[in-house]
Every structure is written in structure tokens, then in C-alpha cells.
C-alpha positions as CSV (number, residue, x, y, z in Angstrom):
1,X,134.4,229.4,-79.3
2,X,134.9,232.5,-77.6
3,X,134.7,231.0,-74.1
4,X,137.9,228.6,-75.5
5,X,139.4,231.6,-77.2
6,X,139.2,233.8,-73.7
7,X,140.7,230.6,-72.0
8,X,143.5,230.4,-74.2
9,X,144.2,234.1,-74.1
10,X,143.9,233.8,-70.0
11,X,146.2,231.2,-70.3
12,X,148.7,232.9,-72.0
13,X,148.7,235.9,-70.1
14,X,149.1,233.8,-67.1
15,X,152.3,231.9,-68.6
16,X,153.9,235.3,-69.6
17,X,153.1,236.9,-66.4
18,X,154.6,233.7,-64.3
19,X,157.5,234.0,-67.1
20,X,158.2,238.0,-65.9
21,X,158.6,236.7,-62.5
22,X,161.1,233.8,-63.0
23,X,163.4,235.9,-65.3
24,X,165.9,238.3,-64.1
25,X,164.5,241.7,-65.4
26,X,167.6,243.6,-65.2
27,X,171.7,243.3,-65.9
28,X,171.9,244.1,-62.1
29,X,170.0,240.8,-61.1
30,X,171.8,238.6,-63.1
31,X,175.3,240.1,-62.4
32,X,174.3,239.1,-58.7
33,X,174.2,235.4,-58.8
34,X,175.5,233.7,-56.3
35,X,177.9,236.3,-54.9
36,X,175.6,237.8,-51.8
37,X,175.9,234.0,-50.3
38,X,179.5,233.9,-51.0
39,X,180.5,236.8,-49.3
40,X,178.7,236.0,-46.7
41,X,179.8,232.1,-46.3
42,X,183.1,232.2,-47.6
43,X,185.1,233.9,-44.3
44,X,183.9,230.8,-42.2
45,X,185.8,228.6,-44.7
46,X,189.5,228.3,-44.1
47,X,192.6,226.6,-45.5
48,X,194.4,224.0,-43.8
49,X,198.4,223.3,-44.0
50,X,199.2,220.7,-41.8
51,X,202.6,218.9,-41.6
52,X,203.4,215.0,-39.9
53,X,206.8,214.5,-38.9
54,X,207.7,210.6,-38.8
55,X,210.7,208.8,-37.7
56,X,211.7,206.4,-40.3
57,X,212.5,203.0,-39.2
58,X,215.8,201.5,-38.7
59,X,216.8,199.3,-41.6
60,X,217.1,196.0,-40.3
61,X,220.1,195.6,-42.0
62,X,221.8,197.8,-39.5
63,X,221.7,195.2,-36.6
64,X,224.0,192.4,-38.6
65,X,227.4,193.1,-37.9
66,X,228.3,192.0,-41.9
67,X,225.8,194.8,-43.1
68,X,226.8,197.3,-41.1
69,X,230.0,198.3,-42.6
70,X,228.1,199.3,-46.0
71,X,226.0,201.9,-44.2
72,X,227.3,205.0,-42.3
73,X,225.5,204.1,-38.9
74,X,223.7,207.0,-38.6
75,X,220.2,207.0,-37.2
76,X,217.3,207.8,-40.4
77,X,216.7,211.5,-40.7
78,X,213.0,212.4,-40.1
79,X,210.5,212.3,-42.7
80,X,208.0,215.0,-43.2
81,X,204.7,214.7,-44.9
82,X,202.6,217.9,-45.9
83,X,199.3,218.0,-46.1
84,X,196.9,220.6,-47.5
85,X,193.0,221.0,-46.9
86,X,190.1,223.3,-46.0
87,X,188.1,223.4,-43.1
88,X,184.9,225.1,-41.6
89,X,184.6,227.6,-38.8
90,X,181.3,226.3,-36.4
91,X,182.0,228.9,-33.7
92,X,183.2,232.2,-33.0
93,X,185.7,230.7,-30.1
94,X,187.5,228.8,-33.0
95,X,186.0,225.3,-33.5
96,X,187.0,224.3,-36.6
97,X,186.0,220.9,-38.8
98,X,187.9,219.3,-41.2
99,X,188.7,215.8,-42.6
100,X,190.5,213.0,-40.7
101,X,193.1,212.1,-43.4
102,X,194.3,216.2,-43.4
103,X,194.9,216.8,-40.5
104,X,194.3,214.0,-38.2
105,X,198.1,212.7,-37.6
106,X,199.3,216.2,-38.0
107,X,201.9,217.4,-35.6
108,X,201.6,221.2,-37.0
109,X,198.9,222.5,-38.2
110,X,198.2,226.0,-39.8
111,X,194.9,227.2,-40.4
112,X,194.6,230.5,-42.8
113,X,191.5,232.6,-43.0
114,X,189.8,234.4,-45.5
115,X,191.3,237.5,-45.2
116,X,194.4,235.9,-45.1
117,X,195.2,235.6,-41.3
118,X,196.9,232.7,-40.0
119,X,196.6,230.7,-36.7
120,X,197.9,227.9,-35.1
121,X,195.5,224.7,-34.2
122,X,195.3,221.5,-32.4
123,X,193.0,218.4,-32.8
124,X,190.4,217.9,-30.0
125,X,189.2,215.0,-31.6
126,X,189.5,212.6,-34.7
127,X,188.2,209.7,-35.9
128,X,189.3,207.9,-39.1
129,X,186.3,205.8,-39.7
130,X,184.2,208.9,-39.9
131,X,186.8,210.8,-41.7
132,X,186.3,213.6,-39.4
133,X,188.1,216.1,-36.9
134,X,187.3,218.9,-34.7
135,X,190.3,221.5,-34.0
136,X,190.7,224.2,-31.9
137,X,192.4,227.7,-33.2
138,X,194.5,229.2,-30.7
139,X,194.4,232.7,-29.6
140,X,191.4,233.9,-31.6
141,X,187.5,234.7,-30.6
142,X,184.8,236.7,-32.7
143,X,185.3,234.8,-35.9
144,X,182.6,234.0,-38.7
145,X,181.1,230.7,-38.5
146,X,178.3,228.4,-40.1
147,X,175.1,227.1,-38.7
148,X,174.5,223.5,-38.8
149,X,171.2,222.8,-41.4
150,X,169.5,219.3,-40.1
151,X,170.1,216.5,-42.2
152,X,166.9,215.2,-42.7
153,X,165.5,218.7,-44.5
154,X,168.0,218.0,-47.1
155,X,166.4,217.2,-50.2
156,X,167.6,215.8,-53.7
157,X,168.1,218.6,-56.2
158,X,168.8,221.6,-54.1
159,X,171.1,223.8,-55.1
160,X,174.7,223.7,-53.4
161,X,177.9,225.6,-53.3
162,X,181.2,223.7,-52.5
163,X,184.0,226.2,-51.0
164,X,187.2,225.0,-50.6
165,X,190.9,225.6,-51.7
166,X,191.1,223.1,-54.6
167,X,194.9,222.1,-55.6
168,X,196.3,224.9,-53.4
169,X,195.6,227.6,-55.8
170,X,193.4,229.5,-53.0
171,X,189.7,229.4,-52.0
172,X,187.5,228.7,-54.6
173,X,183.5,228.2,-55.0
174,X,181.8,225.9,-57.4
175,X,178.0,225.3,-57.6
176,X,175.6,222.2,-58.4
177,X,172.7,220.3,-56.8
178,X,172.6,217.4,-54.0
179,X,172.7,214.7,-56.4
180,X,171.9,211.9,-53.8
181,X,171.1,211.5,-50.0
182,X,172.2,208.1,-47.8
183,X,174.8,207.1,-49.9
184,X,176.6,204.7,-47.7
185,X,180.2,203.2,-47.6
186,X,180.7,204.9,-51.3
187,X,183.9,206.4,-50.7
188,X,184.9,205.2,-47.5
189,X,186.8,201.6,-47.3
190,X,185.5,200.5,-44.0
191,X,182.1,200.4,-45.1
192,X,180.8,203.2,-42.3
193,X,180.5,206.2,-44.4
194,X,177.2,207.6,-45.0
195,X,177.5,210.6,-46.9
196,X,175.5,213.4,-49.2
197,X,176.5,213.3,-52.9
198,X,176.8,215.9,-55.0
199,X,177.8,217.2,-58.8
200,X,179.5,220.6,-57.3
201,X,183.1,220.2,-58.7
202,X,185.2,218.9,-55.4
203,X,188.9,218.3,-56.5
204,X,192.1,217.6,-54.3
205,X,192.6,220.1,-51.3
206,X,188.3,220.4,-51.4
207,X,188.8,218.2,-48.6
208,X,187.3,219.4,-45.6
209,X,185.4,222.4,-47.2
210,X,181.9,223.2,-46.8
211,X,178.8,222.5,-49.0
212,X,176.1,224.7,-48.1
213,X,172.7,225.8,-49.0
214,X,171.0,228.8,-50.6
215,X,170.8,230.4,-47.3
216,X,174.2,229.9,-46.4
217,X,174.0,227.1,-43.9
218,X,176.3,224.4,-43.7
219,X,175.0,221.1,-45.1
220,X,177.6,218.8,-45.1
221,X,181.6,218.3,-44.8
222,X,183.0,217.5,-48.8
223,X,185.5,214.6,-48.1
224,X,186.1,212.4,-51.1
225,X,185.4,211.9,-54.8
226,X,184.8,209.2,-57.3
227,X,187.3,209.1,-60.1
228,X,189.5,207.2,-62.4
229,X,191.2,210.4,-63.3
230,X,192.2,212.0,-59.8
231,X,189.9,215.0,-61.1
232,X,186.1,215.6,-60.5
233,X,183.5,213.5,-62.4
234,X,181.0,214.8,-61.0
235,X,180.6,212.4,-58.2
236,X,181.9,214.4,-54.7
237,X,180.6,213.1,-51.6
238,X,180.1,214.8,-48.1
239,X,179.4,214.0,-44.3
240,X,176.1,215.1,-43.2
241,X,176.4,218.0,-40.8
242,X,174.3,216.2,-38.1
243,X,177.4,213.6,-37.9
244,X,179.3,216.8,-37.6
245,X,177.3,218.1,-34.7
246,X,177.5,214.9,-32.9
247,X,181.5,215.1,-33.2
248,X,181.5,219.0,-31.8
249,X,179.0,218.0,-28.9
250,X,181.7,215.2,-27.9
251,X,184.5,217.3,-28.2
252,X,183.2,220.1,-26.4
253,X,182.6,217.6,-23.5
254,X,186.6,216.7,-23.4
255,X,186.1,213.4,-25.4
256,X,189.5,212.7,-26.9
257,X,187.9,209.8,-29.4
258,X,184.4,209.7,-30.9
259,X,182.1,207.3,-28.9
260,X,179.7,205.8,-31.3
261,X,176.8,203.6,-29.7
262,X,177.4,199.8,-30.2
263,X,174.8,197.7,-32.0
264,X,176.7,194.5,-31.6
265,X,175.0,193.0,-34.7
266,X,175.7,192.3,-37.9
267,X,172.9,192.1,-40.5
268,X,172.6,192.8,-44.2
269,X,170.4,194.9,-46.6
270,X,166.8,192.9,-47.4
271,X,167.0,192.9,-51.3
272,X,163.9,191.4,-53.8
273,X,164.8,187.8,-53.4
274,X,164.7,188.2,-49.1
275,X,161.4,190.6,-49.1
276,X,158.9,187.9,-49.7
277,X,160.5,185.6,-46.8
278,X,160.2,188.5,-44.4
279,X,156.7,189.6,-45.1
280,X,157.5,192.7,-47.0
281,X,156.1,193.9,-49.9
282,X,159.2,195.8,-51.0
283,X,163.1,195.2,-50.8
284,X,164.1,197.5,-47.6
285,X,165.8,197.1,-44.4
286,X,168.5,195.3,-42.7
287,X,167.9,191.5,-41.9
288,X,169.9,190.4,-38.8
289,X,172.0,187.8,-39.2
290,X,173.7,187.6,-35.7
291,X,173.6,189.3,-32.0
292,X,176.5,189.3,-29.6
293,X,175.5,187.8,-26.3
294,X,175.5,191.3,-24.5
295,X,174.2,193.1,-27.6
296,X,171.6,196.0,-26.4
297,X,169.8,194.9,-29.4
298,X,169.5,191.4,-27.8
299,X,168.5,192.5,-24.5
300,X,165.9,194.9,-26.1
301,X,164.4,191.6,-27.4
302,X,165.9,191.4,-31.2
303,X,166.7,188.3,-32.5
304,X,168.1,186.7,-36.0
305,X,166.0,187.4,-38.9
306,X,164.1,189.9,-37.4
307,X,164.4,192.8,-39.9
308,X,164.6,196.7,-38.9
309,X,163.4,198.8,-41.0
310,X,163.7,202.6,-39.4
311,X,165.4,204.4,-36.6
312,X,163.7,207.0,-35.1
313,X,161.4,207.3,-37.7
314,X,163.8,207.2,-40.3
315,X,164.5,204.8,-42.9
316,X,167.2,202.6,-42.8
317,X,168.2,200.3,-45.5
318,X,172.2,199.4,-45.0
319,X,173.8,198.9,-41.2
320,X,176.3,202.2,-42.2
321,X,172.5,203.7,-42.5
322,X,171.5,202.4,-38.9
323,X,175.1,203.3,-37.3
324,X,174.8,207.1,-38.8
325,X,171.2,207.2,-37.1
326,X,172.4,205.7,-33.7
327,X,175.5,208.4,-33.6
328,X,173.4,210.9,-34.2
329,X,171.1,210.1,-31.6
330,X,174.2,209.9,-29.1
331,X,175.6,207.5,-26.2
332,X,173.4,207.5,-23.2
333,X,170.0,208.1,-25.1
334,X,167.8,205.5,-26.2
335,X,166.4,205.0,-29.9
336,X,163.1,203.6,-31.6
337,X,164.0,201.0,-33.5
338,X,161.3,199.8,-35.6
339,X,161.5,195.8,-35.8
340,X,159.2,193.4,-38.0
341,X,158.9,189.8,-37.1
342,X,156.4,187.4,-38.9
343,X,154.8,190.6,-41.0
344,X,154.1,192.9,-38.1
345,X,155.9,196.1,-37.1
346,X,156.6,197.2,-34.0
347,X,158.6,200.0,-32.2
348,X,161.1,199.0,-29.5
349,X,163.2,201.0,-27.4
350,X,167.0,200.2,-27.9
351,X,169.5,201.6,-25.0
352,X,172.7,203.2,-26.8
353,X,175.5,202.3,-25.2
354,X,179.4,202.0,-25.9
355,X,181.0,198.6,-26.8
356,X,182.2,197.4,-23.6
357,X,185.9,197.0,-23.0
358,X,185.6,194.2,-20.6
359,X,187.2,191.5,-19.9
360,X,190.3,193.8,-20.4
361,X,192.2,194.0,-23.5
362,X,195.4,193.9,-21.9
363,X,197.3,195.4,-24.9
364,X,200.4,193.8,-24.8
365,X,203.8,194.7,-26.9
366,X,206.2,191.4,-27.4
367,X,210.0,192.7,-26.3
368,X,213.3,192.5,-28.2
369,X,213.9,189.0,-26.9
370,X,210.7,187.7,-28.8
371,X,211.1,186.0,-32.2
372,X,208.5,188.4,-33.2
373,X,209.6,191.7,-31.4
374,X,207.0,194.7,-31.7
375,X,204.3,192.3,-32.2
376,X,201.4,193.9,-30.8
377,X,198.3,191.4,-29.1
378,X,195.1,192.0,-27.5
379,X,192.6,190.4,-25.7
380,X,189.4,190.3,-27.6
381,X,186.1,191.9,-26.2
382,X,183.3,193.6,-27.7
383,X,185.0,197.2,-28.2
384,X,187.9,195.3,-29.7
385,X,185.5,193.4,-32.3
386,X,184.2,196.8,-32.6
387,X,187.3,198.8,-33.3
388,X,188.8,196.3,-35.6
389,X,185.9,195.1,-37.3
390,X,186.0,191.4,-36.3
391,X,183.4,188.6,-36.3
392,X,180.8,188.9,-33.6
393,X,181.7,185.4,-32.5
394,X,185.6,185.9,-32.3
395,X,187.2,185.3,-29.1
396,X,190.9,184.8,-27.8
397,X,194.1,187.0,-29.2
398,X,193.9,189.0,-31.7
399,X,197.0,191.1,-33.5
400,X,196.4,195.0,-33.5
401,X,199.6,195.8,-35.2
402,X,202.4,193.3,-36.4
403,X,205.5,195.5,-35.6
404,X,208.8,195.8,-37.9
405,X,208.6,191.5,-38.4
406,X,205.1,190.7,-38.2
407,X,204.0,191.1,-41.8
408,X,207.5,189.4,-42.9
409,X,206.3,185.9,-41.8
410,X,202.4,186.6,-43.3
411,X,201.0,188.1,-40.1
412,X,198.4,190.8,-40.6
413,X,196.6,193.3,-38.4
414,X,193.1,191.8,-37.1
415,X,194.5,188.2,-37.4
416,X,192.7,185.9,-34.4
417,X,195.7,183.9,-33.2
418,X,194.1,180.2,-32.5
419,X,197.4,178.0,-32.3
420,X,201.2,179.1,-31.8
421,X,203.2,175.8,-32.0
422,X,200.5,173.7,-32.0
423,X,199.0,174.7,-28.9
424,X,195.7,176.7,-28.4
425,X,195.9,180.2,-27.1
426,X,193.5,182.0,-25.2
427,X,195.3,185.1,-23.7
428,X,198.1,187.4,-24.8
429,X,200.5,186.1,-22.4
430,X,200.0,182.7,-24.0
431,X,201.3,183.9,-27.1
432,X,204.3,185.7,-25.6
433,X,205.3,182.4,-23.7
434,X,205.0,180.0,-26.7
435,X,207.1,182.3,-29.3
436,X,209.9,182.6,-26.5
437,X,209.7,178.8,-26.1
438,X,210.5,175.9,-28.6
439,X,213.2,175.8,-31.3
440,X,213.7,178.4,-34.4
441,X,210.8,176.1,-36.3
442,X,207.5,178.2,-35.5
443,X,203.8,177.4,-36.5
444,X,201.0,179.6,-36.0
445,X,197.0,179.2,-37.0
446,X,195.0,182.4,-37.4
447,X,191.5,183.2,-38.4
448,X,191.7,185.6,-41.1
449,X,187.8,187.0,-41.5
450,X,186.0,183.6,-42.0
451,X,189.2,181.8,-43.4
452,X,191.9,179.9,-41.3
453,X,195.1,180.4,-42.4
454,X,198.5,178.5,-41.2
455,X,201.6,180.0,-41.3
456,X,205.0,178.0,-40.9
457,X,208.5,179.8,-40.6
458,X,211.8,179.3,-39.9
459,X,214.0,181.8,-37.9
């Protein structure tokens, strides 16, 4: 009994000592909170004010002599669109990262620092799919900056701070934790997104702001929220720092657009029903459903029905995760891709190359004398397939922009034109010639995704 009492007493004293170590012991310790961390990191987070001037399209009725008398005959006034967001300084020389949807199309960008200094900026590199843009501040140096933290070291449950300019009220700090990792396509319509999830409040204006850890290192760029009301519901997404680093490297190398490695394959996540079929003890990985004839994966020996479970030792469960891993590894390098075939796992080297822009895309814009002036066409090649997210087997001619009249007759960007006036088309010039010939009745057959659509109209 004495031994038991001594053990209980010893445990009680140890617990009390541990509690004393973990609980703040003074009002000063309680008051400090995150203040030193914010004081260290906030100067590197900036407010961004962007302006986009667009020329309104002229009213088509202006071209009709009958309707001209109802209009003043003037050119439509340019429209000014303003956007508000945040950014993070990544180098003393003024390299800033923000979201593409904040600054990507801006004609005038003003960056305001924490100490109220203002600078103009220009976009070095932007990418709509990744929603990232790299800026260069003009006429400045010796600026505060944040270091990037390796994304694979981030863990669920870590404390984080989100710093930005929500609702334009000025720089604000909110706290939370990392709620989840490897969120693929959760808030990006293209499905190419790969995010860190956090419950730190992120509101409109926080876009492009910093998500930092307790050491003041950047772990992500706040990009979007999942919400029904327009405000933060505790589900926010940040673009991982590793991808930000890849963008900065390409911007400093002089690239004007982000070049990501091309897989040249289609696939889907392996679910529970499919796992047994592929010799897996649990769901996971990506099963290859198709390969382009010149895909680097096909050249490395991959085939349909192979399962990819990891890239460079990091588990991948969705195509978006695989694209992220390849993008971080970078063009010109080689990744070790783990393949499972017939229940046997093997690491295979895959060369990371850009999608070939061959044969030439022959970009064409139909002239004013065409039935559909302004319609933009391109010859399909691997680069076009990647850019427009077409099916791997797509071939022929694709509509890259419908122009002012294409949408009115039912055409959409990404439509692959099969026939015009009943005649098969293989090149943009075929489409151009067929639209210029014949009568006023026009028929066009297009492939829209995996569906065939026939359009008929009279001009």
C-alpha cells in the first residue's frame, strides 16, 4: 500500500510540475501571445491594389444602318475594374507573390507595405490554372521578406497565422491550424489545384496573403475559401510554398509563362472497388486509363492499367497531386515514379518535359469577310491539348476563342471541329475555306468533351 501511495504521490507531483511548465506563469507571458511573431512577419505582407482597363465591345446593332440612328455613334467608353488583395515579399530585391485572380490581367498595380510605403509593380509571370503571379516592385531594395518552408514538412494540427487585407480594412492577422493536406481541386474549377487547408479565417481581400508557421516561415499563399455566404466558414485553402518556389525560379529565369512538365496521360483515383483488381491491399494511387503516343510516361514503359502510387517518394492519390509533384521537381529533371503492375511495385525514372508544340498550332483568326469573324482556331497538338484540357486522343482543329459571334450560334471554346457543311476538317485553313464558301445555311459538327454536337444556323 505504501508503494502505491508513493507512486500516486510521485505521479501527482510530476503532473503538477509538467502543468507549471506548460501554463504561462505571468501576465507578461500571457500578453505576448503571437505578438512577436506578427511583428517579425507582418512587414513582409503587402496590400495590393490593381486596376484593369478593358475596352467594351461595340454594340453589333451599330453596324446596321437602321439601328445606327438610335445610338450616338460613339465608341463605347473603356471600363475600369478594380481588385483588392494581398501579397508576400520573398526577396530583398522586391520579388512579390500574389494570386493571379488579383493581378494577372491588371494594367496598373500599386503595392502598399506595412509601413505605408507605396510602390508600383509589374507582373513577371502568371498562371491562371495555379492562380499564382510573381511581381517585381519598381525602384526598391533591402525589403523585409519571408523564407519558404518545405511543404512536405507541414503537418495537420500545426498552428498557423493568416496575414492579409480582408475586405480592404487594412492588414489583419487571424489564427488557426492546418486542417488538412493534399486537397486536390477543392477550390479550383480546373481541377489542377493542390492545397493546404486551414481554419484560419480567410475573407475577400486575403487572397494572395501569407499563411505562416510559428517560426515565421511561409507555408502557403491564401487563395480561396469554401463558403455559402461569401464569408469565412473555417475552410480556407492555401497554395503550398514548394509550388511558389517553382514559380519564383521560373520568373527569375525569365519565363513569361509557367511551364509545367507534361504527363501525356489520363487517369483516375483508385477506389475500394478497384483496389483488389490491381493487387492493392487498400485504396490509393492513380490508375492509368490512357497515354498519348509520345507521352514521357509511355516512353518510360508505362501502360494503361498501371497504378502510380508515388512520385519521388511522396504518395499521390489524384492526378492533381501528381502534377504538383512534377511541377515542383521542375522541367529538365527526372522523377522516380512508383508503378504497380501485377501486384509488383517498381520505381521508374521519367523525364520531365514540356508538352511539345508540334506540329505547329497555326493559330488563325477569321477575318471580317468570314461568316464568323473573330473566331479563333488552332491545330491540335500536345501543347494545345494540355492548355485547353482536351481529350488525349483529340486531333484536328479546336476553337480557342469564339469571338463576338461564335457563341451566338452555339459554339464554345474547346470545341473540336469535325465537319463544316458536311466536309471533314483537318486544319484551320480547311475551316476558314469552308465557312467562306457555300450559301447562307451552315452546319458544323463539333466534339464537345466526349459528346458530338451538330449545329445548324442561317445567316
